[in-house]
N, C-alpha and C positions, 0 to 999 in steps of 0.2 A: 561681136560681129561675125558673121559667117564666113569661112574662107573664100568662097566663091564670090562673096558680095563685094561691093565697091565702097571704098571709104567715103564716098559723097553719096548722099541720098537725095532724090529729087523731091523739092517740097518737104523734106522729112518724113516720107511714109516709108512706113515698114512693111514688108510683106509678112504673110502670115507665117512662113518659116522663121523669119527673123523672132516674131512676136513667140513662137511656140520654143525656139532656143533661147530666146532670153527668160520665160517662164522654168525652162529646164535647168538653167543656169542658177536661178534662185529659188529652186523647189523646198530649200530649207524652211520650216514654218508653214509649208502648206501641203497641200495633198500631193504627194510624190507619184502614185499612179495616175492620178489625174491628168498631171503633166506629162508622163510618158506618154498617155493615151492621147493626150492633145498634139503633141510632137509628132508621133507616127501619124496622126490623120491627117497633119499638115504636110506629110510629105518626108519627112527625117527619117533618114537610114537607120536600121537598128545599130551599125557601127558607130553612127554620130551620135545617136543616144547616148550609146555607150561612153565614148570618149567624155563628154559634157558630164554626165552624171557619176561614172565610175563604176555603174552596176553592171555585174555580168549578164552577158547575153541570153542566159537562163533564167534570170530574175526580170528582163525585160519582156522575154516571150511568155512568162507567167502572168504578168501584168496585162499584157495584150491581149491575152487568151482568157481571162477571167473578166466577166461583167462585173462592173461595180455595184455596191450594195444600195439599195432604195434606201 
């Protein structure tokens, strides 16, 4: 759960940021780069993405600056 979010959810609805953060936490076995891009698109900060994934900021920036391969 995000540090600024409440422990009680209204009708169980998750925000886009919550879903992106959860996907980042579970990126093992999925596409790491895609999860990082989705988290950034959802508005998660570079620092928060780094804390969740353990990736370096330069690695995150490389992922965000490179387009996915078709």
